[in-house]
LUMKOL-629529 format. One record per atom (N, C-alpha, C, O, CB): residue in one letter; x, y, z. Coordinates in steps of 0.1 Angstrom, whole numbers, padded with zeros to 4 digits, always signed. Glycine has a CB too. Layout:
N
AXYZ
...
end
This chain:
201
E-0110+0074+0059
E-0122+0072+0055
E-0129+0086+0061
E-0125+0092+0070
E-0128+0058+0060
I-0142+0088+0054
I-0151+0101+0057
I-0163+0093+0058
I-0167+0085+0050
I-0152+0114+0046
L-0169+0097+0069
L-0183+0094+0074
L-0192+0107+0073
L-0188+0118+0078
L-0183+0090+0089
R-0203+0107+0066
R-0212+0117+0067
R-0224+0115+0074
R-0233+0107+0071
R-0215+0121+0055
I-0226+0123+0086
I-0236+0123+0096
I-0247+0134+0092
I-0244+0146+0090
I-0229+0126+0109
T-0259+0129+0091
T-0271+0137+0090
T-0278+0138+0100
T-0278+0127+0107
T-0279+0132+0081
N-0286+0147+0105
N-0296+0147+0115
N-0308+0147+0108
N-0313+0158+0103
N-0294+0158+0124
S-0315+0137+0109
S-0330+0136+0102
S-0339+0138+0111
S-0350+0140+0106
S-0333+0122+0096
G-0339+0139+0124
G-0348+0140+0132
G-0355+0154+0134
G-0350+0164+0128
G-0343+0135+0143
P-0365+0156+0141
P-0370+0170+0144
P-0366+0178+0155
P-0371+0189+0158
P-0384+0168+0146
F-0356+0172+0161
F-0349+0181+0172
F-0333+0181+0170
F-0329+0171+0165
F-0352+0174+0187
P-0325+0191+0174
P-0311+0191+0175
P-0304+0178+0182
P-0310+0172+0191
P-0307+0203+0182
A-0292+0174+0177
A-0289+0160+0182
A-0272+0162+0186
A-0263+0169+0180
A-0293+0147+0167
N-0271+0155+0196
N-0256+0153+0200
N-0252+0141+0198
N-0259+0131+0202
N-0253+0156+0215
V-0241+0138+0190
V-0237+0126+0186
V-0221+0123+0194
V-0212+0132+0194
V-0238+0126+0169
A-0220+0112+0198
A-0207+0109+0204
A-0202+0097+0198
A-0210+0088+0195
A-0208+0107+0217
F-0190+0095+0196
F-0182+0083+0190
F-0172+0076+0200
F-0166+0083+0208
F-0173+0087+0178
E-0170+0064+0200
E-0164+0058+0209
E-0159+0043+0203
E-0167+0037+0197
E-0173+0057+0221
F-0147+0039+0205
F-0143+0026+0200
F-0146+0015+0209
F-0145+0016+0222
F-0128+0025+0198
K-0150+0004+0202
K-0155-0009+0210
K-0145-0021+0204
K-0138-0019+0194
K-0172-0013+0206
E-0146-0032+0212
E-0141-0043+0209
E-0149-0051+0200
E-0160-0054+0205
E-0139-0048+0220
P-0146-0057+0186
P-0156-0062+0178
P-0157-0076+0185
P-0149-0081+0192
P-0152-0062+0162
E-0171-0082+0182
E-0174-0093+0187
E-0168-0105+0180
E-0168-0106+0168
E-0187-0093+0187
P-0162-0116+0188
P-0156-0125+0179
P-0166-0134+0173
P-0178-0135+0178
P-0146-0134+0187
E-0163-0140+0162
E-0171-0151+0156
E-0172-0163+0165
E-0163-0168+0171
E-0165-0155+0143
P-0186-0169+0165
P-0188-0180+0173
P-0184-0192+0168
P-0187-0195+0156
P-0201-0181+0177
E-0176-0201+0177
E-0171-0212+0172
E-0179-0224+0179
E-0179-0225+0192
E-0156-0211+0174
P-0185-0233+0172
P-0188-0245+0176
P-0184-0251+0187
P-0172-0254+0185
P-0188-0252+0169
A-0189-0256+0198
A-0183-0261+0209
A-0184-0278+0209
A-0195-0283+0206
A-0190-0254+0220
A-0177-0284+0212
A-0178-0301+0213
A-0186-0302+0223
A-0187-0293+0232
A-0163-0310+0216
E-0193-0315+0224
E-0202-0318+0236
E-0192-0320+0248
E-0182-0328+0248
E-0211-0331+0233
G-0198-0312+0258
G-0194-0313+0271
G-0181-0301+0273
G-0174-0302+0283
G-0191-0328+0273
E-0179-0293+0264
E-0169-0283+0264
E-0174-0269+0266
E-0167-0259+0268
E-0163-0283+0251
G-0189-0268+0266
G-0197-0255+0264
G-0192-0249+0279
G-0186-0239+0278
G-0216-0257+0261
E-0194-0255+0292
E-0188-0248+0302
E-0173-0242+0304
E-0171-0231+0308
E-0190-0256+0311
A-0165-0250+0300
A-0152-0247+0298
A-0147-0236+0288
A-0139-0227+0291
A-0145-0260+0294
N-0154-0236+0276
N-0151-0225+0268
N-0159-0213+0271
N-0156-0203+0266
N-0154-0228+0254
D-0170-0212+0280
D-0174-0201+0286
D-0164-0193+0295
D-0161-0181+0293
D-0183-0204+0292
E-0159-0202+0305
E-0146-0199+0312
E-0138-0191+0307
E-0135-0179+0311
E-0139-0209+0314
A-0132-0196+0295
A-0121-0192+0286
A-0126-0178+0281
A-0119-0168+0282
A-0117-0203+0274
K-0138-0177+0277
K-0141-0166+0270
K-0142-0154+0280
K-0139-0143+0277
K-0154-0168+0263
V-0147-0159+0293
V-0147-0146+0304
V-0133-0142+0306
V-0131-0130+0306
V-0152-0151+0319
E-0123-0152+0308
E-0110-0148+0309
E-0103-0141+0299
E-0095-0132+0302
E-0103-0157+0310
A-0107-0144+0285
A-0102-0137+0273
A-0108-0123+0275
A-0100-0114+0272
A-0106-0145+0258
E-0119-0120+0278
E-0125-0108+0276
E-0121-0098+0288
E-0119-0086+0286
E-0139-0111+0276
A-0119-0105+0299
A-0112-0096+0311
A-0098-0092+0306
A-0094-0080+0308
A-0110-0106+0326
K-0091-0099+0300
K-0077-0097+0296
K-0077-0084+0286
K-0070-0074+0288
K-0072-0110+0289
D-0085-0087+0276
D-0087-0077+0265
D-0093-0065+0267
D-0090-0055+0260
D-0095-0081+0255
A-0101-0064+0279
A-0106-0051+0283
A-0097-0040+0287
A-0100-0029+0285
A-0114-0052+0294
G-0085-0044+0293
G-0075-0035+0295
G-0065-0032+0283
G-0060-0021+0280
G-0069-0040+0306
E-0062-0044+0276
E-0054-0042+0264
E-0058-0036+0252
E-0052-0027+0246
E-0050-0054+0261
G-0070-0040+0248
G-0078-0034+0237
G-0079-0021+0236
G-0075-0016+0226
G-0090-0039+0237
A-0084-0014+0246
A-0086+0000+0246
A-0075+0009+0243
A-0075+0019+0236
A-0089+0003+0258
E-0063+0003+0249
E-0051+0011+0245
E-0046+0010+0233
E-0043+0020+0226
E-0041+0008+0253
E-0045-0003+0227
E-0043-0006+0213
E-0051+0002+0202
E-0045+0008+0193
E-0046-0021+0211
W-0065+0002+0205
W-0073+0010+0196
W-0068+0026+0197
W-0067+0032+0186
W-0090+0008+0201
A-0066+0031+0207
A-0063+0045+0209
A-0050+0046+0200
A-0050+0056+0193
A-0061+0050+0225
C-0040+0039+0199
C-0031+0040+0191
C-0032+0039+0177
C-0025+0045+0169
C-0024+0035+0194
V-0042+0028+0172
V-0043+0025+0159
V-0055+0033+0153
V-0054+0038+0142
V-0045+0010+0158
F-0064+0034+0159
F-0077+0040+0151
F-0078+0055+0159
F-0074+0057+0170
F-0095+0029+0153
Q-0083+0064+0151
Q-0085+0077+0156
Q-0097+0083+0149
Q-0099+0081+0137
Q-0072+0086+0152
V-0105+0090+0156
V-0119+0096+0150
V-0118+0111+0153
V-0114+0115+0164
V-0133+0089+0159
E-0122+0119+0143
E-0122+0136+0145
E-0135+0139+0137
E-0138+0134+0126
E-0107+0145+0137
P-0143+0146+0144
P-0143+0148+0158
P-0147+0140+0168
P-0155+0132+0163
P-0150+0157+0159
P-0145+0137+0178
P-0154+0128+0186
P-0166+0129+0193
P-0171+0120+0199
P-0148+0123+0195
Q-0171+0141+0191
Q-0184+0144+0193
Q-0190+0156+0181
Q-0184+0165+0176
Q-0186+0149+0208
L-0202+0153+0180
L-0208+0163+0170
L-0221+0167+0176
L-0229+0160+0182
L-0209+0157+0154
A-0222+0181+0173
A-0238+0188+0176
A-0245+0192+0163
A-0240+0201+0155
A-0237+0203+0187
L-0255+0185+0161
L-0262+0188+0147
L-0274+0195+0147
L-0282+0190+0154
L-0265+0175+0141
D-0278+0205+0141
D-0291+0212+0140
D-0299+0202+0132
D-0293+0193+0126
D-0290+0226+0133
V-0311+0204+0131
V-0322+0195+0123
V-0318+0200+0108
V-0316+0211+0104
V-0341+0199+0127
G-0315+0186+0101
G-0312+0185+0087
G-0299+0189+0083
G-0296+0191+0071
G-0321+0193+0080
E-0289+0191+0094
E-0276+0194+0094
E-0268+0181+0089
E-0270+0170+0095
E-0273+0200+0107
T-0256+0183+0079
T-0248+0172+0077
T-0235+0177+0080
T-0232+0188+0077
T-0249+0165+0062
R-0227+0168+0088
R-0212+0169+0090
R-0204+0158+0088
R-0209+0146+0089
R-0209+0172+0104
E-0191+0160+0084
E-0183+0149+0079
E-0173+0145+0094
E-0169+0153+0102
E-0173+0155+0064
V-0172+0132+0094
V-0165+0126+0104
V-0153+0117+0099
V-0156+0107+0092
V-0175+0118+0113
R-0141+0121+0101
R-0127+0114+0095
R-0124+0103+0105
R-0126+0103+0117
R-0113+0125+0095
V-0119+0092+0099
V-0116+0081+0107
V-0102+0078+0102
V-0101+0077+0090
V-0125+0070+0106
W-0092+0075+0109
W-0078+0072+0106
W-0075+0058+0111
W-0083+0052+0118
W-0068+0083+0113
S-0062+0052+0105
S-0058+0042+0112
S-0042+0043+0109
S-0037+0045+0098
S-0066+0030+0108
F-0036+0039+0120
F-0021+0041+0122
F-0017+0028+0127
F-0016+0027+0140
F-0015+0053+0131
P-0016+0017+0119
P-0011+0003+0125
P+0003+0004+0128
P+0010+0009+0119
P-0014-0009+0115
K+0008-0001+0140
K+0022-0001+0145
K+0029-0014+0142
K+0042-0013+0142
K+0023+0002+0159
D+0023-0026+0138
D+0030-0037+0136
D+0023-0044+0123
D+0013-0040+0118
D+0031-0046+0150
D+0031-0054+0117
D+0028-0062+0106
D+0017-0072+0111
D+0019-0084+0112
D+0042-0069+0101
K+0005-0066+0113
K-0007-0077+0117
K-0019-0070+0114
K-0019-0058+0110
K-0007-0081+0134
P-0029-0076+0114
P-0044-0072+0112
P-0050-0065+0124
P-0050-0071+0135
P-0054-0085+0109
Y-0056-0053+0122
Y-0063-0049+0136
Y-0078-0044+0133
Y-0080-0038+0123
Y-0055-0035+0143
A-0086-0047+0142
A-0100-0047+0141
A-0105-0039+0152
A-0100-0040+0163
A-0105-0059+0139
A-0118-0030+0149
A-0124-0026+0161
A-0137-0021+0156
A-0138-0021+0144
A-0116-0016+0168
V-0147-0016+0165
V-0161-0010+0162
V-0161+0006+0165
V-0158+0010+0176
V-0173-0018+0172
L-0163+0012+0157
L-0166+0026+0160
L-0183+0028+0162
L-0191+0027+0153
L-0160+0036+0147
R-0186+0031+0176
R-0200+0032+0179
R-0204+0047+0180
R-0199+0056+0187
R-0203+0024+0192
A-0215+0049+0172
A-0222+0063+0174
A-0234+0062+0184
A-0242+0053+0183
A-0227+0068+0159
T-0234+0070+0191
T-0246+0072+0201
T-0253+0086+0200
T-0246+0096+0199
T-0240+0069+0216
V-0265+0087+0201
V-0271+0099+0201
V-0279+0101+0213
V-0286+0092+0216
V-0280+0100+0189
D-0278+0112+0220
D-0287+0116+0231
D-0301+0115+0231
D-0308+0122+0223
D-0284+0127+0235
D-0306+0106+0242
D-0320+0103+0243
D-0324+0093+0230
D-0335+0092+0224
D-0330+0118+0243
N-0314+0086+0227
N-0317+0078+0217
N-0310+0061+0219
N-0299+0058+0215
N-0311+0086+0204
P-0316+0053+0225
P-0312+0040+0228
P-0305+0031+0218
P-0297+0022+0222
P-0324+0033+0232
D-0307+0034+0206
D-0302+0027+0196
D-0288+0033+0190
D-0287+0044+0184
D-0314+0027+0185
A-0280+0026+0191
A-0266+0029+0187
A-0263+0024+0173
A-0270+0015+0169
A-0255+0023+0198
V-0253+0030+0165
V-0250+0027+0151
V-0236+0023+0152
V-0228+0032+0157
V-0253+0039+0140
D-0232+0009+0148
D-0217+0006+0149
D-0213+0005+0135
D-0220+0000+0126
D-0214-0008+0156
F-0202+0010+0133
F-0193+0009+0120
F-0181-0001+0122
F-0173+0003+0131
F-0187+0023+0116
K-0178-0010+0116
K-0170-0020+0118
K-0157-0015+0109
K-0157-0012+0097
K-0176-0035+0114
L-0145-0015+0119
L-0133-0010+0112
L-0122-0020+0112
L-0122-0028+0122
L-0128+0003+0118
S-0111-0021+0102
S-0102-0031+0100
S-0090-0025+0093
S-0093-0016+0084
S-0108-0042+0094
C-0079-0028+0094
C-0068-0024+0086
C-0057-0035+0091
C-0058-0043+0101
C-0064-0006+0088
K-0048-0034+0082
K-0036-0046+0082
K-0023-0038+0081
K-0021-0032+0070
K-0038-0058+0068
G-0015-0038+0091
G-0002-0033+0090
G+0008-0039+0080
G+0010-0052+0081
G+0003-0033+0103
A+0014-0033+0073
A+0025-0037+0062
A+0037-0029+0060
A+0036-0017+0058
A+0019-0038+0049
T+0050-0036+0061
T+0060-0029+0060
T+0066-0032+0045
T+0067-0043+0040
T+0069-0033+0071
P+0068-0020+0038
P+0074-0021+0023
P+0084-0028+0024
P+0092-0027+0034
P+0078-0009+0015
T+0085-0037+0014
T+0097-0047+0012
T+0099-0050-0002
T+0088-0051-0009
T+0094-0061+0019
V+0111-0051-0009
V+0114-0054-0022
V+0122-0066-0022
V+0129-0070-0012
V+0119-0043-0029
Q+0122-0072-0036
Q+0132-0084-0035
Q+0139-0080-0049
Q+0132-0076-0058
Q+0124-0100-0034
L+0152-0082-0051
L+0161-0078-0061
L+0164-0092-0066
L+0168-0101-0059
L+0174-0069-0057
T+0162-0093-0081
T+0166-0105-0088
T+0175-0100-0101
T+0171-0090-0108
T+0154-0113-0092
G+0187-0109-0102
G+0196-0104-0115
G+0203-0112-0116
G+0202-0122-0110
G+0203-0092-0114
P+0213-0112-0124
P+0226-0120-0129
P+0235-0125-0118
P+0242-0135-0120
P+0236-0112-0137
W+0234-0119-0106
W+0242-0125-0094
W+0235-0138-0091
W+0242-0147-0087
W+0243-0114-0079
I+0223-0140-0093
I+0218-0152-0089
I+0219-0164-0099
I+0213-0164-0110
I+0205-0148-0086
P+0226-0175-0094
P+0227-0186-0105
P+0214-0191-0112
P+0205-0191-0104
P+0234-0197-0100
E+0213-0195-0124
E+0201-0199-0130
E+0195-0211-0121
E+0183-0210-0118
E+0204-0204-0146
E+0203-0219-0119
E+0197-0231-0113
E+0190-0228-0098
E+0183-0237-0093
E+0210-0243-0112
A+0193-0216-0092
A+0186-0212-0080
A+0176-0202-0083
A+0170-0196-0073
A+0195-0206-0071
E+0173-0199-0094
E+0164-0189-0096
E+0149-0194-0094
E+0139-0186-0092
E+0167-0184-0111
G+0147-0210-0096
G+0135-0215-0096
G+0126-0214-0107
G+0130-0208-0117
G+0129-0210-0087
T+0114-0219-0108
T+0106-0219-0117
T+0096-0207-0115
T+0096-0201-0104
T+0100-0231-0118
E+0089-0203-0127
E+0081-0192-0125
E+0071-0193-0115
E+0063-0203-0115
E+0076-0189-0137
G+0070-0183-0106
G+0060-0182-0095
G+0065-0187-0082
G+0059-0186-0071
G+0048-0191-0098
E+0078-0193-0082
E+0086-0197-0070
E+0098-0189-0066
E+0105-0184-0074
E+0092-0209-0073
E+0100-0188-0053
E+0111-0180-0052
E+0126-0187-0050
E+0127-0198-0046
E+0107-0172-0040
A+0135-0181-0054
A+0148-0187-0055
A+0152-0191-0040
A+0148-0184-0030
A+0159-0177-0062
E+0160-0203-0038
E+0162-0207-0026
E+0176-0201-0023
E+0185-0202-0032
E+0161-0222-0026
P+0179-0195-0011
P+0193-0192-0008
P+0201-0204-0007
P+0197-0216-0007
P+0193-0185+0005
A+0215-0200-0009
A+0226-0209-0011
A+0226-0217+0004
A+0222-0210+0014
A+0241-0202-0015
P+0230-0231+0005
P+0227-0239+0017
P+0239-0234+0027
P+0250-0229+0022
P+0228-0256+0015
A+0236-0234+0040
A+0244-0228+0050
A+0251-0241+0059
A+0246-0252+0057
A+0234-0217+0060
T+0258-0240+0066
T+0265-0249+0074
T+0257-0249+0086
T+0249-0240+0088
T+0280-0245+0077
E+0257-0259+0094
E+0250-0261+0105
E+0252-0249+0117
E+0263-0245+0121
E+0254-0275+0111
G+0240-0243+0120
G+0240-0232+0132
G+0243-0217+0124
G+0245-0207+0131
G+0254-0236+0145
E+0243-0216+0110
E+0243-0204+0102
E+0232-0203+0095
E+0225-0212+0090
E+0254-0203+0094
E+0228-0188+0093
E+0218-0186+0085
E+0222-0185+0070
E+0233-0180+0066
E+0210-0174+0089
P+0212-0191+0061
P+0214-0194+0046
P+0220-0179+0042
P+0215-0168+0046
P+0199-0199+0037
A+0232-0181+0034
A+0236-0169+0028
A+0232-0165+0015
A+0232-0173+0006
A+0249-0169+0026
E+0227-0152+0012
E+0222-0145+0001
E+0232-0140-0008
E+0239-0131-0003
E+0214-0135+0005
P+0232-0143-0021
P+0243-0138-0029
P+0241-0122-0029
P+0230-0117-0030
P+0243-0144-0043
E+0253-0116-0028
E+0254-0100-0028
E+0252-0094-0044
E+0258-0099-0053
E+0271-0095-0022
P+0243-0086-0045
P+0239-0080-0057
P+0251-0075-0066
P+0258-0067-0061
P+0229-0069-0055
L+0254-0079-0077
L+0267-0074-0083
L+0264-0076-0100
L+0261-0087-0105
L+0282-0085-0077
L+0265-0063-0106
L+0265-0064-0120
L+0279-0065-0126
L+0285-0055-0126
L+0258-0054-0125
D+0284-0075-0132
D+0299-0076-0136
D+0298-0076-0150
D+0292-0085-0156
D+0308-0089-0130
F+0303-0066-0156
F+0303-0066-0170
F+0316-0072-0175
F+0318-0071-0187
F+0301-0053-0176
G+0324-0077-0169
G+0338-0084-0172
G+0345-0077-0184
G+0344-0065-0184
G+0336-0099-0177
R+0352-0083-0192
R+0360-0078-0201
R+0351-0074-0213
R+0342-0081-0218
R+0372-0089-0204
Q+0353-0060-0218
Q+0345-0055-0230
Q+0354-0048-0240
Q+0362-0039-0237
Q+0333-0046-0226
L+0351-0051-0252
L+0356-0043-0264
L+0353-0029-0262
L+0342-0024-0258
L+0351-0048-0277
L+0364-0022-0266
L+0362-0005-0266
L+0350+0000-0275
L+0347-0007-0285
L+0376+0002-0272
S+0343+0011-0272
S+0331+0015-0279
S+0320+0006-0282
S+0311+0009-0291
S+0336+0020-0290
R+0320-0007-0274
R+0309-0015-0275
R+0300-0015-0263
R+0305-0016-0252
R+0313-0027-0277
D+0286-0013-0263
D+0276-0012-0253
D+0276-0026-0249
D+0279-0036-0255
D+0262-0007-0259
S+0271-0026-0236
S+0267-0039-0230
S+0256-0035-0219
S+0257-0027-0210
S+0282-0048-0224
T+0244-0044-0220
T+0236-0040-0209
T+0232-0052-0199
T+0230-0063-0203
T+0225-0034-0215
Q+0230-0049-0187
Q+0225-0058-0177
Q+0214-0053-0170
Q+0213-0041-0166
Q+0236-0061-0168
T+0205-0062-0168
T+0194-0058-0161
T+0190-0067-0147
T+0193-0078-0145
T+0183-0059-0170
F+0184-0059-0138
F+0178-0067-0125
F+0164-0062-0126
F+0160-0053-0133
F+0186-0065-0110
T+0157-0070-0116
T+0142-0068-0114
T+0141-0065-0099
T+0148-0070-0090
T+0134-0082-0117
V+0132-0055-0097
V+0127-0050-0085
V+0114-0056-0083
V+0106-0053-0091
V+0127-0035-0084
K+0111-0064-0074
K+0097-0071-0072
K+0091-0067-0058
K+0097-0070-0047
K+0099-0087-0072
N+0080-0060-0058
N+0074-0058-0044
N+0066-0069-0038
N+0057-0075-0044
N+0064-0045-0043
T+0072-0073-0027
T+0069-0085-0020
T+0060-0081-0007
T+0059-0090+0001
T+0081-0092-0017
S+0055-0071-0005
S+0047-0066+0005
S+0032-0064+0001
S+0029-0064-0011
S+0053-0053+0010
D+0023-0062+0010
D+0011-0058+0008
D+0005-0045+0004
D-0007-0042+0002
D+0006-0061+0018
V+0015-0036+0004
V+0013-0022+0001
V+0021-0018-0012
V+0029-0026-0016
V+0017-0013+0014
A+0017-0007-0017
A+0023-0002-0029
A+0039+0004-0023
A+0041+0009-0012
A+0011+0010-0036
V+0048+0004-0032
V+0062+0006-0028
V+0066+0016-0039
V+0063+0014-0051
V+0071-0007-0027
A+0073+0026-0033
A+0083+0035-0043
A+0095+0033-0040
A+0099+0034-0028
A+0081+0049-0042
F+0104+0031-0051
F+0119+0030-0050
F+0127+0038-0058
F+0124+0043-0069
F+0123+0018-0053
R+0138+0041-0052
R+0148+0050-0059
R+0163+0042-0058
R+0167+0038-0047
R+0148+0064-0052
V+0170+0042-0071
V+0184+0036-0069
V+0194+0050-0068
V+0193+0060-0074
V+0188+0026-0085
D+0201+0046-0059
D+0212+0056-0055
D+0224+0054-0066
D+0231+0044-0065
D+0217+0053-0038
I+0226+0063-0074
I+0237+0063-0082
I+0247+0074-0081
I+0255+0077-0090
I+0233+0063-0094
S+0247+0079-0068
S+0257+0089-0063
S+0272+0085-0067
S+0280+0093-0071
S+0256+0091-0048
E+0275+0071-0065
E+0288+0066-0065
E+0292+0069-0079
E+0303+0073-0081
E+0289+0051-0060
L+0284+0068-0089
L+0287+0069-0104
L+0286+0083-0110
L+0286+0085-0122
L+0277+0061-0112
A+0286+0093-0100
A+0287+0106-0105
A+0301+0109-0111
A+0311+0108-0105
A+0284+0115-0094
G+0301+0112-0124
G+0313+0118-0131
G+0317+0106-0138
G+0327+0107-0145
G+0325+0125-0123
L+0311+0094-0138
L+0315+0083-0147
L+0306+0083-0160
L+0295+0079-0159
L+0313+0069-0140
E+0310+0087-0171
E+0303+0086-0183
E+0301+0073-0189
E+0292+0072-0197
E+0308+0093-0192
E+0309+0062-0186
E+0309+0049-0190
E+0295+0040-0184
E+0291+0029-0189
E+0325+0042-0185
F+0290+0047-0175
F+0278+0040-0169
F+0266+0046-0169
F+0267+0058-0166
F+0279+0036-0156
H+0254+0041-0173
H+0240+0047-0173
H+0232+0037-0167
H+0233+0025-0170
H+0236+0051-0186
V+0223+0042-0159
V+0213+0035-0152
V+0199+0040-0155
V+0198+0052-0154
V+0215+0036-0137
K+0189+0034-0157
K+0175+0038-0159
K+0165+0027-0161
K+0168+0018-0169
K+0173+0047-0171
P+0154+0027-0154
P+0151+0039-0147
P+0156+0040-0134
P+0159+0030-0128
P+0137+0041-0147
T+0159+0052-0126
T+0164+0052-0115
T+0154+0053-0102
T+0158+0052-0090
T+0172+0062-0115
Q+0142+0055-0106
Q+0130+0053-0097
Q+0117+0049-0101
Q+0115+0049-0113
Q+0127+0064-0091
G+0108+0044-0093
G+0096+0040-0098
G+0086+0036-0086
G+0075+0032-0089
G+0099+0028-0106
end
């Protein structure tokens, strides 16, 4: 993301940026639990004080961290996010100006996501495909074992000579981010009997 910072004051300005912990949403406390909740909040803040700064330093970055602006000058500030795990992250980017007690806060958030896809094809029995909008259930497993998933297989079986036969499978994006895929057909090199399209998307 790009922020545009303009010095609208009558003097040159020095702007510094730093990350802060976002304030948690207040939760209504039950009668008699106010003191206990306050103690828990203090403990949580003390714990997050050391862990949060390190996590934000790994996830959010700002460039440049400081600006020197002449009167009327405008500069761009870039903010990046690099999530490390499949979970949401949040922070506050605080901009402070020399000799100005009022800071400006920018709320930041991002969600880490791993690209994943689901393949559906004729190797899945029709009774296991489920209704529309429902995911197919894997085959039952014996006690202590993980449910076995059918291996993707396109079996054309017996086929008359000079007759075409087509089988299809579906690639579904099951993640929270856009996914690019490519079908590896290197093992079909030199085999004119098989054609695959599309091979990427």
